[in-house]
DRENMARFI-540549 format. One record per residue (C-alpha): residue in one letter; x, z, y. Coordinates in pm, 1 decimal. Layout:
N
+---------+----------+----------+----------+
| residuo |       c1 |       c3 |       c2 |
+---------+----------+----------+----------+
|       a |        X |        Z |        Y |
...
+---------+----------+----------+----------+
END
This chain:
355
+---------+----------+----------+----------+
| residuo |       c1 |       c3 |       c2 |
+---------+----------+----------+----------+
|       m |    721.8 |    846.5 |  -2441.9 |
|       g |    379.5 |    689.5 |  -2523.5 |
|       t |    271.4 |    337.2 |  -2503.0 |
|       m |    513.1 |    107.1 |  -2330.8 |
|       y |    290.0 |    -84.9 |  -2080.3 |
|       k |    335.4 |   -453.2 |  -1949.6 |
|       i |    291.5 |   -453.0 |  -1559.4 |
|       l |    220.0 |   -760.7 |  -1337.6 |
|       i |    297.0 |   -655.6 |   -950.1 |
|       l |    180.3 |   -901.5 |   -678.1 |
|       g |    437.9 |   -862.2 |   -395.4 |
|       a |    807.4 |   -783.5 |   -394.4 |
|       s |    861.2 |   -532.0 |    -92.0 |
|       y |    618.1 |   -223.1 |   -188.8 |
|       g |    605.3 |   -392.0 |   -503.0 |
|       s |    965.5 |   -326.4 |   -611.5 |
|       l |    951.7 |     29.0 |   -501.7 |
|       l |    657.8 |     88.7 |   -765.9 |
|       g |    819.6 |   -182.3 |  -1024.0 |
|       v |   1174.6 |      5.6 |  -1020.0 |
|       k |   1010.0 |    351.6 |  -1082.6 |
|       l |    815.9 |    182.3 |  -1392.2 |
|       a |   1131.1 |      0.8 |  -1498.2 |
|       l |   1314.3 |    321.5 |  -1501.7 |
|       a |   1024.0 |    486.9 |  -1700.5 |
|       g |   1088.9 |    217.5 |  -1973.3 |
|       h |    775.3 |    -35.4 |  -1879.7 |
|       t |    813.5 |   -404.1 |  -1841.0 |
|       v |    726.1 |   -548.9 |  -1506.4 |
|       k |    668.3 |   -875.7 |  -1383.2 |
|       l |    689.5 |   -902.8 |   -999.7 |
|       v |    512.5 |  -1203.5 |   -815.3 |
|       c |    704.2 |  -1329.6 |   -507.1 |
|       l |    825.4 |  -1603.7 |   -307.3 |
|       p |   1096.7 |  -1845.0 |   -440.9 |
|       e |   1376.7 |  -1707.3 |   -257.2 |
|       e |   1307.4 |  -1351.9 |   -373.3 |
|       i |   1255.4 |  -1464.1 |   -720.5 |
|       e |   1579.4 |  -1631.0 |   -736.5 |
|       l |   1748.2 |  -1299.7 |   -598.8 |
|       i |   1576.0 |  -1058.9 |   -830.9 |
|       n |   1643.6 |  -1247.6 |  -1115.6 |
|       a |   2012.3 |  -1283.9 |  -1043.4 |
|       e |   2100.4 |   -936.1 |   -888.8 |
|       g |   1793.8 |   -729.7 |   -986.5 |
|       a |   1570.1 |   -550.7 |   -738.6 |
|       r |   1742.4 |   -273.5 |   -553.1 |
|       v |   1565.7 |     42.2 |   -403.8 |
|       r |   1751.2 |    274.5 |   -163.4 |
|       m |   1600.3 |    619.4 |   -142.1 |
|       p |   1692.9 |    988.6 |    -55.3 |
|       a |   1700.7 |   1236.3 |   -341.4 |
|       k |   1732.9 |   1630.3 |   -367.7 |
|       g |   2077.9 |   1758.0 |   -358.6 |
|       v |   2237.9 |   1409.8 |   -281.3 |
|       d |   2401.7 |   1350.7 |     24.4 |
|       g |   2292.5 |    980.7 |    180.8 |
|       l |   2082.0 |    766.5 |    -44.3 |
|       v |   2077.9 |    676.5 |   -410.2 |
|       e |   2060.7 |    316.3 |   -482.2 |
|       l |   1839.1 |    203.4 |   -799.2 |
|       n |   1891.8 |   -120.4 |   -959.9 |
|       s |   1634.1 |   -283.4 |  -1178.0 |
|       q |   1903.5 |   -437.9 |  -1378.4 |
|       e |   2039.2 |    -67.0 |  -1486.0 |
|       t |   1690.1 |     39.6 |  -1593.9 |
|       p |   1555.7 |    111.7 |  -1956.2 |
|       g |   1257.1 |   -120.2 |  -1883.2 |
|       d |   1257.6 |   -469.1 |  -1786.7 |
|       l |   1192.1 |   -616.2 |  -1430.8 |
|       s |   1190.2 |   -992.2 |  -1341.5 |
|       a |   1019.1 |  -1229.5 |  -1105.2 |
|       a |    806.7 |  -1515.8 |  -1112.7 |
|       g |    579.6 |  -1734.0 |   -886.7 |
|       p |    209.0 |  -1692.1 |   -887.4 |
|       g |    166.5 |  -2009.2 |  -1087.6 |
|       d |    386.0 |  -1900.4 |  -1348.2 |
|       v |    225.9 |  -1579.3 |  -1491.2 |
|       n |    -75.2 |  -1505.4 |  -1706.0 |
|       p |   -258.5 |  -1163.6 |  -1599.1 |
|       a |   -418.8 |  -1168.2 |  -1945.7 |
|       d |    -68.0 |  -1086.5 |  -2091.2 |
|       f |    -62.7 |   -765.8 |  -1913.1 |
|       d |   -205.8 |   -419.7 |  -1936.6 |
|       l |   -225.1 |   -351.9 |  -1587.5 |
|       v |   -204.8 |   -536.5 |  -1242.9 |
|       a |   -114.5 |   -396.5 |   -925.9 |
|       l |   -179.6 |   -574.8 |   -573.1 |
|       a |    125.4 |   -487.3 |   -333.0 |
|       m |     79.1 |   -766.7 |   -107.1 |
|       q |    -72.5 |   -743.4 |    234.7 |
|       e |   -429.1 |   -861.9 |    270.5 |
|       p |   -381.2 |  -1181.7 |    472.1 |
|       q |   -145.8 |  -1301.2 |    188.7 |
|       y |   -417.6 |  -1312.5 |   -105.4 |
|       g |   -592.0 |  -1622.2 |    114.6 |
|       a |   -298.7 |  -1826.3 |     55.9 |
|       p |   -422.7 |  -2098.7 |   -218.7 |
|       e |   -163.0 |  -2019.6 |   -502.9 |
|       v |   -222.1 |  -1621.0 |   -451.1 |
|       s |   -599.7 |  -1660.2 |   -437.4 |
|       a |   -598.5 |  -1883.2 |   -746.1 |
|       l |   -374.9 |  -1591.8 |   -938.9 |
|       l |   -624.3 |  -1329.6 |   -812.2 |
|       n |   -942.3 |  -1517.8 |   -970.4 |
|       l |   -745.0 |  -1523.2 |  -1282.5 |
|       v |   -683.2 |  -1136.1 |  -1249.7 |
|       a |  -1051.2 |  -1089.3 |  -1167.4 |
|       a |  -1138.9 |  -1302.0 |  -1481.8 |
|       s |   -885.3 |  -1129.4 |  -1722.4 |
|       g |  -1060.5 |   -797.4 |  -1711.0 |
|       v |   -727.4 |   -628.9 |  -1679.0 |
|       p |   -758.9 |   -309.5 |  -1471.5 |
|       t |   -624.8 |   -376.6 |  -1145.9 |
|       m |   -479.9 |    -96.9 |   -909.9 |
|       s |   -435.7 |   -194.7 |   -538.3 |
|       i |   -149.8 |    -57.2 |   -305.1 |
|       m |   -260.8 |   -227.8 |      2.6 |
|       n |   -323.1 |    -33.9 |    297.6 |
|       m |   -650.5 |   -242.1 |    312.5 |
|       p |   -856.2 |   -151.1 |     31.4 |
|       p |   -980.5 |   -457.9 |   -160.5 |
|       l |  -1361.4 |   -521.0 |    -80.2 |
|       a |  -1431.5 |   -484.6 |   -468.4 |
|       y |  -1304.0 |   -121.6 |   -428.0 |
|       l |  -1512.2 |    -23.7 |   -141.6 |
|       k |  -1814.3 |   -108.3 |   -364.6 |
|       r |  -1740.2 |    202.7 |   -569.7 |
|       i |  -1849.0 |    394.9 |   -240.9 |
|       d |  -2222.9 |    448.8 |   -215.0 |
|       a |  -2194.7 |    527.0 |    156.3 |
|       i |  -2041.4 |    189.7 |    255.5 |
|       d |  -2233.9 |   -152.4 |    302.3 |
|       t |  -1978.4 |   -384.2 |    204.6 |
|       e |  -2171.3 |   -690.0 |    349.3 |
|       a |  -2093.2 |   -591.8 |    683.3 |
|       l |  -1714.8 |   -541.2 |    621.9 |
|       k |  -1649.8 |   -911.6 |    512.1 |
|       v |  -1541.4 |  -1000.2 |    903.9 |
|       s |  -1247.8 |   -765.7 |    856.1 |
|       y |  -1084.3 |   -974.2 |    579.5 |
|       t |   -885.1 |  -1271.1 |    606.7 |
|       d |  -1066.9 |  -1427.8 |    306.4 |
|       p |  -1336.9 |  -1143.7 |    162.9 |
|       s |  -1447.0 |  -1436.2 |   -106.3 |
|       v |  -1109.0 |  -1364.8 |   -307.1 |
|       w |  -1264.4 |  -1018.3 |   -402.5 |
|       d |  -1605.1 |  -1144.3 |   -525.5 |
|       g |  -1490.6 |  -1196.4 |   -898.8 |
|       f |  -1388.3 |   -839.1 |   -948.0 |
|       d |  -1607.5 |   -581.6 |  -1133.3 |
|       p |  -1585.5 |   -264.6 |   -887.8 |
|       a |  -1548.4 |    -52.5 |  -1206.2 |
|       m |  -1196.9 |   -250.8 |  -1284.3 |
|       i |  -1014.8 |   -193.7 |   -951.8 |
|       t |   -893.7 |    120.4 |   -818.0 |
|       l |   -680.6 |    189.2 |   -474.7 |
|       c |   -368.9 |    356.0 |   -458.5 |
|       s |   -258.0 |    514.0 |   -119.7 |
|       p |     89.5 |    336.2 |      5.2 |
|       d |    182.0 |    667.2 |    165.5 |
|       p |    575.2 |    616.9 |    120.0 |
|       q |    703.2 |    426.0 |    419.4 |
|       a |    958.9 |    163.4 |    311.4 |
|       f |   1124.9 |   -123.2 |    503.6 |
|       r |   1374.7 |   -405.3 |    450.5 |
|       p |   1691.0 |   -341.9 |    632.5 |
|       p |   1744.4 |   -654.4 |    847.2 |
|       d |   2128.8 |   -686.4 |    767.1 |
|       e |   2053.0 |   -675.7 |    394.8 |
|       k |   1942.1 |   -921.1 |    136.6 |
|       i |   1585.1 |   -945.9 |     79.5 |
|       n |   1599.9 |   -789.5 |   -285.8 |
|       l |   1690.6 |   -436.7 |   -104.9 |
|       l |   1387.0 |   -223.9 |     11.3 |
|       q |   1502.5 |    138.8 |    154.1 |
|       v |   1263.3 |    432.3 |    149.2 |
|       g |   1232.1 |    593.7 |    512.0 |
|       l |    978.3 |    856.4 |    413.0 |
|       p |    963.4 |    950.3 |     29.8 |
|       t |    614.7 |   1069.2 |     -6.8 |
|       n |    375.7 |    999.5 |   -329.2 |
|       f |    156.0 |    708.2 |   -430.8 |
|       k |   -187.8 |    872.0 |   -447.8 |
|       v |   -430.4 |    670.4 |   -706.4 |
|       a |   -804.1 |    721.2 |   -767.9 |
|       r |   -910.0 |    716.6 |  -1137.0 |
|       f |  -1081.2 |    406.3 |  -1283.9 |
|       d |  -1439.0 |    412.8 |  -1378.3 |
|       s |  -1342.4 |    447.1 |  -1759.8 |
|       d |  -1122.7 |    697.0 |  -1935.1 |
|       e |   -945.7 |    464.8 |  -2127.5 |
|       h |   -812.1 |    268.8 |  -1796.7 |
|       t |   -722.9 |    591.1 |  -1628.0 |
|       g |   -530.7 |    703.1 |  -1927.7 |
|       i |   -278.4 |    413.6 |  -1858.9 |
|       l |   -260.0 |    568.3 |  -1490.0 |
|       r |   -196.0 |    930.5 |  -1646.4 |
|       q |     62.1 |    814.1 |  -1872.3 |
|       l |    230.2 |    597.7 |  -1585.6 |
|       e |    207.1 |    923.9 |  -1389.2 |
|       a |    378.7 |   1143.6 |  -1630.1 |
|       d |    656.1 |    887.9 |  -1718.1 |
|       i |    752.3 |    855.1 |  -1353.2 |
|       q |    742.0 |   1236.2 |  -1328.7 |
|       a |   1007.3 |   1248.4 |  -1621.7 |
|       i |   1247.5 |    997.8 |  -1460.4 |
|       r |   1588.4 |   1171.8 |  -1410.5 |
|       f |   1846.7 |    950.2 |  -1237.7 |
|       d |   2214.8 |    985.5 |  -1324.9 |
|       t |   2412.0 |    962.6 |  -1000.4 |
|       g |   2747.3 |    993.8 |  -1201.1 |
|       d |   2747.0 |   1359.6 |  -1059.3 |
|       g |   2475.5 |   1462.4 |  -1295.8 |
|       k |   2099.5 |   1367.9 |  -1338.8 |
|       v |   1873.3 |   1423.1 |  -1048.0 |
|       e |   1506.6 |   1400.3 |   -987.9 |
|       l |   1378.7 |   1112.6 |   -774.8 |
|       p |   1077.2 |   1129.7 |   -499.9 |
|       v |    784.4 |    887.5 |   -478.5 |
|       k |    567.7 |    985.9 |   -780.5 |
|       l |    242.4 |    835.4 |   -881.2 |
|       r |    -29.6 |   1093.1 |   -866.9 |
|       v |   -384.6 |   1032.7 |  -1039.0 |
|       h |   -705.4 |   1191.8 |   -863.2 |
|       d |  -1037.0 |   1201.9 |   -960.6 |
|       s |  -1206.4 |   1146.9 |   -632.7 |
|       v |  -1243.6 |    765.0 |   -516.3 |
|       f |  -1189.7 |    937.5 |   -162.4 |
|       t |   -827.9 |   1066.4 |   -204.6 |
|       p |   -647.2 |    718.7 |   -116.1 |
|       l |   -862.3 |    698.4 |    192.0 |
|       a |   -664.0 |    970.1 |    355.7 |
|       k |   -432.0 |    715.7 |    454.3 |
|       w |   -692.8 |    575.4 |    703.4 |
|       s |   -640.0 |    867.6 |    936.1 |
|       m |   -262.3 |    791.9 |    951.3 |
|       l |   -314.8 |    430.7 |   1004.4 |
|       m |   -574.6 |    497.3 |   1299.4 |
|       a |   -364.4 |    779.7 |   1451.0 |
|       g |    -21.0 |    600.6 |   1396.5 |
|       n |     16.8 |    284.8 |   1256.7 |
|       y |   -240.4 |     75.6 |   1480.4 |
|       r |   -172.6 |    282.7 |   1792.6 |
|       c |    185.5 |    118.8 |   1819.5 |
|       v |     12.9 |   -191.0 |   1922.5 |
|       g |     21.3 |   -185.1 |   2321.9 |
|       t |    -81.8 |   -435.1 |   2586.6 |
|       d |    262.1 |   -554.4 |   2658.1 |
|       g |    462.9 |   -455.3 |   2333.0 |
|       m |    523.7 |   -217.6 |   2048.0 |
|       r |    613.6 |    116.4 |   2021.7 |
|       p |    750.6 |    327.7 |   1730.7 |
|       i |    506.4 |    536.6 |   1505.9 |
|       k |    685.3 |    834.9 |   1628.9 |
|       e |    597.1 |    757.3 |   1974.2 |
|       a |    231.2 |    649.1 |   1928.1 |
|       v |    178.7 |   1003.8 |   1745.9 |
|       h |    388.8 |   1226.7 |   1975.4 |
|       s |    335.7 |   1088.3 |   2315.1 |
|       d |     16.6 |   1249.8 |   2331.0 |
|       l |    -55.1 |   1482.6 |   2053.8 |
|       e |   -396.0 |   1592.6 |   2147.7 |
|       a |   -515.4 |   1228.9 |   2159.9 |
|       t |   -341.4 |   1157.0 |   1829.2 |
|       r |   -523.7 |   1457.3 |   1669.2 |
|       s |   -854.2 |   1354.0 |   1792.7 |
|       v |   -859.4 |   1028.1 |   1628.8 |
|       y |   -695.4 |   1166.8 |   1312.3 |
|       e |   -979.7 |   1440.2 |   1262.4 |
|       w |  -1239.3 |   1179.7 |   1374.4 |
|       v |  -1142.9 |    961.7 |   1072.4 |
|       v |  -1115.8 |   1271.6 |    838.2 |
|       d |  -1467.8 |   1352.1 |    958.0 |
|       l |  -1593.5 |   1004.3 |    864.9 |
|       c |  -1451.0 |   1032.8 |    521.6 |
|       v |  -1600.1 |   1369.4 |    476.6 |
|       k |  -1942.0 |   1206.0 |    603.9 |
|       m |  -1905.3 |    966.7 |    337.9 |
|       g |  -1867.3 |   1226.1 |     48.6 |
|       a |  -1484.3 |   1317.0 |     58.8 |
|       d |  -1360.3 |   1655.7 |      0.0 |
|       r |  -1166.1 |   1770.0 |    311.2 |
|       n |   -899.8 |   1933.7 |     66.9 |
|       d |   -839.5 |   1586.6 |    -68.2 |
|       l |   -727.8 |   1478.0 |    248.0 |
|       v |   -383.2 |   1513.9 |    440.7 |
|       p |   -383.2 |   1790.6 |    711.5 |
|       f |   -291.6 |   1658.8 |   1061.9 |
|       e |      9.3 |   1907.1 |   1105.8 |
|       k |    164.5 |   1761.3 |    786.6 |
|       y |     91.8 |   1400.2 |    911.9 |
|       a |    253.9 |   1487.0 |   1245.2 |
|       n |    548.4 |   1636.1 |   1109.1 |
|       a |    612.8 |   1326.4 |    893.3 |
|       a |    562.0 |   1089.3 |   1178.9 |
|       l |    896.7 |   1232.1 |   1341.8 |
|       s |   1089.5 |   1066.9 |   1114.9 |
|       l |    891.7 |    710.8 |   1162.9 |
|       v |   1109.8 |    562.3 |   1427.0 |
|       n |   1000.6 |    203.5 |   1390.7 |
|       p |    683.6 |     46.4 |   1466.1 |
|       s |    440.8 |     -6.5 |   1189.3 |
|       s |    454.6 |   -326.6 |    979.3 |
|       a |    100.9 |   -440.8 |   1119.9 |
|       a |    260.5 |   -394.4 |   1480.9 |
|       r |    587.4 |   -586.6 |   1380.9 |
|       a |    380.7 |   -873.9 |   1237.0 |
|       l |    174.8 |   -894.1 |   1585.8 |
|       a |    498.4 |   -883.5 |   1788.3 |
|       n |    617.0 |  -1173.3 |   1539.9 |
|       g |    320.5 |  -1406.8 |   1616.8 |
|       a |    137.8 |  -1338.6 |   1305.3 |
|       p |   -230.2 |  -1513.9 |   1336.1 |
|       n |   -358.0 |  -1234.2 |   1053.4 |
|       i |   -283.0 |   -898.3 |    986.7 |
|       e |   -471.2 |   -610.6 |    786.9 |
|       r |   -767.3 |   -527.5 |    982.2 |
|       v |   -819.1 |   -141.2 |    863.4 |
|       d |   -890.9 |    -75.7 |   1218.2 |
|       r |  -1174.6 |   -286.3 |   1243.3 |
|       l |  -1287.1 |   -187.4 |    881.8 |
|       v |  -1277.0 |    187.5 |   1000.9 |
|       q |  -1463.0 |     98.4 |   1323.5 |
|       i |  -1743.5 |    -93.9 |   1127.0 |
|       i |  -1781.4 |    193.6 |    849.0 |
|       a |  -1807.2 |    437.8 |   1119.2 |
|       a |  -2080.6 |    255.5 |   1305.2 |
|       q |  -2266.5 |    244.7 |    963.3 |
|       h |  -2270.9 |    646.3 |   1002.4 |
|       g |  -2351.4 |    666.4 |   1359.9 |
|       m |  -1988.8 |    735.4 |   1461.4 |
|       q |  -1790.4 |    559.2 |   1741.1 |
|       s |  -1464.4 |    663.5 |   1883.6 |
|       d |  -1291.4 |    534.5 |   2224.1 |
|       v |   -957.7 |    534.7 |   2085.1 |
|       v |  -1035.6 |    323.3 |   1766.7 |
|       d |  -1250.4 |     86.4 |   1997.0 |
|       e |   -935.4 |     44.9 |   2236.2 |
|       t |   -725.1 |     -3.1 |   1941.7 |
|       v |   -943.1 |   -286.7 |   1798.6 |
|       v |   -945.6 |   -449.7 |   2129.3 |
|       l |   -565.9 |   -446.7 |   2161.4 |
|       v |   -520.5 |   -580.3 |   1830.4 |
|       d |   -780.0 |   -857.3 |   1884.6 |
|       g |   -601.4 |   -956.9 |   2193.2 |
|       w |   -277.6 |   -996.8 |   2017.5 |
|       i |   -439.4 |  -1212.1 |   1745.6 |
|       e |   -608.6 |  -1441.1 |   1957.7 |
|       a |   -296.5 |  -1498.3 |   2165.3 |
|       n |    -92.6 |  -1559.9 |   1839.4 |
|       r |   -343.0 |  -1803.0 |   1706.3 |
|       q |   -343.9 |  -1995.8 |   2030.1 |
|       k |     25.1 |  -2013.3 |   2044.0 |
|       a |     16.5 |  -2143.0 |   1682.8 |
+---------+----------+----------+----------+
END
């Protein structure tokens, strides 16, 4: 074991998946979340269910039974300067809430290295990619100004490839992992900050969980990559699957969005890969279509973006619009993507009128 780090995580759903893994590795974690989540997590722990090799059913991890310490607090009750690393695990529209944006300003001012695990990359991260004009992207963000204070060198992106959900019949401190893939994070500019990520990667890799019948390795690792493009592998998946769950009259599961017309899915997936390559990505850093299509067979629910729209959300993460605008900057256009953006715009417009 090397240094023990203090890590601040904004958001308790995906945040609890990362948080419990870090606490199992011996680190100290503070989750920033909603009052009812704070109460439950501090009383009963953050609980995560996931499959594990050689184990029937799921193992349940509880932060109260870890070598490290995990607790929860409200956005006004933490000082980012007290931490070694900040992780952003809320959905992008949530950063527009006054108390959250106030905390984000403190994070930016603290100079603490910050790792996003949002599907929607922070605007400051995209400034690390020369091939993107970030000014034109502001229309894709709920409140783009919250990213103004960040030094792009201090922010990195982690692709949230694992799929997880809160089972509706369980308490809100429980997260269940449906697809146990890895978090893939790009390095920071500095070797010192990247060193923190590399140590967390090694510590999470070393975790062995005692099931009572022996110790097992757990899935969902942190993987550190040198390319700023590696986490953008998620964009192909989002455009081919998640956002194509959105229909005119309702939502469909990711599995159906991907497999009902596999050739259409493949074309949009490869189109986004081509866009990333055009910007400077190495094709080998991105996920091959077959691997994604195969993984999508287990994704039997609509995406979180689609569910949010169906539930009346006036704002969701707009990676669809972001990709459309960046593609246009590179002379690329896709009918499937254009159609998706129109559908999502339509739902948001209708939800705003209802609200």
